[in-house]
N, C-alpha and C positions, 0 to 999 in steps of 0.2 A: 629441792630448790626452795629457797628462802620466799616466804609470801611478800617480803619488803626488801627495796633496795635498801633502806636506811630505817634503824629505829634510834630516836633518841631517848635515851632512859633516864628514868630518876631525877627530872626536873620539876620545877615549879614552873606552870604555864601561866602566862597572864594574857588576859584579852583585854577589850574594854568593858567587860562586864564582868569578868569573873576571875579568881586568883586559885587554882588546883593543881594538884598534883597528878600528873598525868604523861605518859609516854605518847610517843608521836612514831606513827606509822608511815613512812613515805615510798611512794612507788611512781616512777615515770615522772618526776619531778612535782607531785604533787602530794597534798597530805591525805592519805586514805584511812586511817584509823587513829583514833585517840582511847584509849584506855589504859589499865593498870597492868604492869607486867607482861608488854606485848613481848612475845618468844619470835625469834628468830633475826632476821634482818642480815643482809649482806656485810653490812656495815653498821656496827654497835659505837653511838656516843654515849659515852657516861655524862651528864648533865648533873647528877647528884650534888646537892649544895649550891645548887645555879639556879637562875632564871631562864627560861625560854621565852621570848617574846618576838611578836612578829618584826619581819625585819623592816625597818623605818621607810617611810615613804615622805622625801623631801620635794614637798609640792613649791618650792619657789628657791631656785638655784640658778647660777649663771655660768655656763661652760663656754668657751670659742665662742662668744658673742660678739659680731662686729661691733665696733664702736666709731665716734667720728670725730675722735680728738686725737690721734695717734697714738694711744693706749693700747695695749694689747692683753687679754685675759691670759694669765699664764698657764691656766689648766683647762687642757681641752678635754675629750671625753675618754681618754684613757687614763689621763693621771686624775681628772674629778671623780669619774666614777671607782679608782682606785682608792682615793683618801674617803670616797662615801661608804664604800664597804667595809673598810678598816673601823670606821665609827658605826656599824652596825645597820647601815642605811642599805637596800636591796632594790627601792626605786627611787629614780630622781627625774624629775619634770622640769626641766631649763626651758628657754625661751627662744623659739624662731622668730627674730626682730625684723618687721618691715622697715626699710627707711623711707624717709619722705620722697616723694616723686618715684618709687620703686613698686614691685609687684608685691604683694602678702604672699601670692604662690611661688614666686621665686625664690622669698627669704625661706620658705619651708624647705624647697628643695635644695638648697645652699646648705641648709642646716643638716640635712639627711647627709649630704656627702663629707659634713664635718664629723658626723658620728658612726658613720659606716665603718665597720673593721675593727674600731676603737673601743666601744664601751665595754666594760667586764660585767655590768648588770642591767636590768631592764631599764628602759627609759620611755618615757612620753613626751610630746612637746604641748606646751603652750604657746599661743602667739602672743604676739605684740602688734598692735594695731597703730601706727604713725600716723597714717596718711588716710583719713576716711574720706576716700574718692566715691563717686557714685559706682564705680568698677568694680571696687573692694567691696563697699557695702551691699551692692546686689547681687554680685557674681560671685566675686573669689571669697567672701569670707562664708556666707551660705553653705558653697561648696566644700569648703574646706571643713568647716563644723560636720556636716554628712561624712566625709572621710575619716572623722575619729579625733580632731581637733576642737574638741568640747570647750575649752575655755581661752581666754585670753585676758590679755592686759592691757591697759590704758592708763595715760599719766595725764596729771594736772598740772605739770612742770615739766622743767628740760625743756628748752627750746626746739629740740631736736625730735621732740617725741610729744610734746603735749599737744591736747585736744582742747577748743574752747567749750562751752556749755552746751551749743547747739551741736557740735558735732558728737559729744557724749551722747546726747539724747538720739541721737541717729545711731548711733551704735548699740545703745542699750535695746532699741527697737527690733535691732536685728537679732539680739541676744534673745528678747523674748520671745521674738517667733520662731527661732531655732532650739529654744530651751539650751541655752550655751550659758557657762559661767563666765561673768566678767570680773575681773581682779582690778582694784583703781588703786591707784599710787597717789595719795591725797595730800597736796600742799599746795596753798595758792601761789602762783608762779609770780603776779603781778606783786604781791606782798613783798615777796622774796628777792625781785629784781629792785624795789625800789629802798629795802635795806641794803643789800650790796652796794648800790651806788653810793650812799651817804657812808658806810663803813670805809669804803675805798678812798673818797675823798679826805676822809680821817687818817688814812693811812693804817686802817685797823682790817690787815690782810692776814694776818696767822692764822694756823688751822683752827685755834680756837674760837675766833669768830663767826666761824661755819656754823657755830651753834646760833651763835647772836644772830644772824641772819633767818634762821629757820626757826622762830619760839614757838612753841606751842598753840598761839591764838592764830598761827599760820595752817598747821596741821589740823586744829579746831575747825576753823572755818571751811577749809577744805572737805574734812569730812560729813560736816552739816550738809555742803552742798552736794555732797556726791549722795548721801543719803536721798535729799529731796529728789533728785534726777531720779534718782532708782525708785522711788514712792510716786513719781509723776507716770513712770514708763510701766509700774508695778512690774518690776521685775527684781529678782535676787542678785546680790552683788558680795563681792567679798572684799573689805578694805586690808591691804596688805601692810605689813611691818608697821604695827602701830607702837608708837612711842611713849606715851604718857597718858597722865589723869585726863586732860582735857579734851583727847578722842575718846580715850573708854567711855567717857560721860555721854558724849553723844552716840556712840554705838549702843550704849546699855539703854537709851531713851528710846532709840528707834526698835530695839528689840523686844521694849516694854509693851510698844503701840504695836507689836504683832508683824512688823515689817520684816522680811526674811533678809536680814544683813548679817553677814559672816563677818569675821576677823581674823587676822594672824598677827602674830608676834615674832619675835626673833630672841637670840640669845644675846645680842647686844644690848637688849632694852633692860635686862636683867642684869648684866654683872659689869657693864660698861658706865660711865658718867660721862657728864660734859666737861668735868675734870680731865679726863685723859685726853681731851682735845688740845689740853695747854700743857701737855708734856714738853720739854726743852727740844732744841735741833731738830726740827721738824718731825719729831717725834709722833707729835699729836695728829700727823695727817695718817697714820695708821689706822686711826679710830674714825675717820671721815667717812659719814655713810647719812643716807638721809631719809627720814627724818634723823635728827642727830639724837645721840643718847641725852638722856636729860638726868635728872640729880637723884637722890636715892628716895625721896619721896615718891617721885613716880616709878622706880623700880617696885617699890612696893603697890602702887597703883596696877601696875602689869600682872605682879603675882595676885593680886586680888581677883583681876581680871579673870584671870588662868584658873583660881581655883573655882571661881564664881561662875563660868560657863559663858562669860563674855567671848571668850575665844575659842575658836574651835579648831585651829591651825598653829602648829609651831614649825617655823622652818627655819631654814639656814641664810636665806637671802646671800648665798655665798657667790662673792663678787672678787675673784682672782687676780688682784693687780699687785704686782711687786711692789717693794719699798724702794729699793737700788736698783739702778739700771735707767735708761732713757725712754722704757716705753711703759711704765708703770706710775707709781703715785708722784714720780718726778717728772713726767713727760713734758710739763711746762717749764722745768728748772727745778735746781736743786734745793731754791727757796720760792716756790710759785705759791701766789696767793690761793686763798682756800677755794675760790670759785673754779680755778683750774686744775685743782686736785682730783682725778677721778674717785668717784663714788664708790663706796662698798667696802666691807672686809670679808676676809675667808672665814669659812665656820662648818664646812660641809661634815666634815669629820668630827667636830668636838661637839656638834648641835645635840647629840643625844646624851652623851656624858654628863655635859653643863646642866641641864633639865633633869638628868635621873638625880645627880648628887645635889645640885640646890634646892629642885623640887621634891623629889620624892624621898631622899636620904635626908634631905632638911625640914621634911615634915609639911610642906606648902602645899602638896598636892599629894593623890593617891597613887599608886602604881597602875590602877585601871585608867585614871586620866591621862597620865603619862602615854599610855598605849594609844587611847584615844586621839589626842594631841598630835603625835608623831608618825601615826600610821592608820589608824582604823577611819579618822575622819577626813584626812587628805583624801586617801584612796576612795571614799565614797562622795567626797564634794566634787572629785576631778574626773569622775566616773570609769575608775580602776576596780571597785569593790562588786564583787566578793572576791574576785581574782587576788588582789592585794590586799595586805593590811589588816590582816585577821589569820588568826589559826583554827581553820575550820574544815571538814570533810571536802574535798574539792578544791581548796584554794591551791595556789603553787607555795610550794614550800621553802619560803622565803622567811629565814629565821632568823634570830641573833640570839645566841647563849652569853648570858652575863654573868660576869663575878661580881655580884651586888656589894662585895666588901673589898674590891681592890682598891687600894689608895695610890694614887699617882698625881704628881704636878703637871701640867699640862707645857710641853716643849714642843717648839717647833721641830726639832732636832729628831722628835719622834715621830711626826706628822708624815703623811704619805702625800699630799698634796705638792704642788709646782710652785708655791708661795713662798717667800724668804722669810716669811714673819708670820706670826698668829698675834691678833690683839690681846688675846687670852694667856699669854705667855707666864709662866709662875701659877697659875690658877690651880688651887688643890681640888681635885675632885675624889669621891668615893664612889665606884660602881664605873664598871668598862665592859664592852662586849668583848667577850676572847675568843668567839667562835661565828662565823656568819656563814649563811647557806642560802644559796640562790637557786629557787627552781630546784632542791634538793642536792647541790652541788656545795660542798664546802668551799668558800671561795675566800676565805681568811682564817688561818688556824691559831691567830694570837701572834705568830710571829712571823707568818709568811703570806703573801698573796699567791693564792693557787689558780685563780682564774685566768684565761688567755684574753686577750685582745679580740673584740668580736662576738664572744659569747653571748652578751647583752643584745636583747630584743628588742625593737620597736614596739610599742603598744598602742595602738588606736584606743582611745576612750569612747567610751557609750557615753550618752546623753544622761547627766547626773539627774536623779530625782531631785536633788536640791536646788537645780537651776528652773526647776517648773514653776510658773508663778502660779498665785494663789486663784486667780480668775480673769475676767476681763478687766482691761485697764478702759478708766473711766471717759478717756478719748477715743474709744473702740466702742462705747456703747449707742 
């Protein structure tokens, strides 16, 4: 009888710390041995000439999330996780979103119903706190954090989601007491509304004006304010989907002062630009997301932040709205004004190949940084480490075997999501995952999805060390 269920032999293993040639022995869905020339294995996978990386942890994606404008997300937990695993991601963390006037606990229960029996890979939930009532802050949120929902997102914009500064302080205080990680969407809602009103009066409503209504100053101010509120409460926070230089400068300033400010960015801020919003025939709507893509100089600022350690997390922010049809980007009409076009772009399958190609192959970041940004750091920050995000004895055997020299053009026809477009159509990439394992099971063999619906497990998250405050806040002394 073999000592191992599976041996992955001959590959080059990369973690956030090291790159070594090593075999991996897997039993019971976990990594049980790392060594040279491991013998046996009921199944052997030849990884010669290829990289073996931790399966990606996508810490920011949206699947089957209710909306308030009549739009419908095209990906549920079946199609969304299918797309994720084909792109080398083995764990996803989407959002159980509270709606104003409704229970946060009810949102979690509803999201479990949406996920049950569908997910192909493992998943956890972030929360979205949209209505910071006494009931939510005093009872529901603390209880949910104890139940394993240890991270949540708050918004400084969007009328149906935003919290004001005092509400944010109240939420941050709960996070501090319960040691939860707070994610913040940082844009100044009043500035956006003021600019939008004036643009609409001038008849400037096409997709390209989305970027005009959300300039860098709007993101910069809100990022600074989010940092200030976090400093006042003395609680770590993570600023999500950072788009450009001015927000990066605020975060770097805070980090240099010793504040526990984490940051995330996404593929759209590396390879899309504001020019894409100006494509004719409403095509610019395909690239509407918030904050919007900036210019080439800001793309470089994001790359500098990735290489220099300003960013800890690289996520897809997958938002699967179809372009055609009545319930996606055209939900308000075939030529709707930009403020009525659903925000977000799909990208859960292309996240890793884009960063690998543009970053590692392009010489902008190291392979170890790639692993840290896409797997190890999100697992650690969101309370899934050491089980997820690493190649280590005892960790789940969540692995992606990469052909680092495979060249391809991204085409929506080749992707596995349920969206009718990709904003990265035609982008040439080098490097692609050819085999994906989830808990030791081969779920993608480079040509066929082998996982069955419902095999993915829900993962309660631990309280992450990253969420622990440094000491007593000034207001508590």
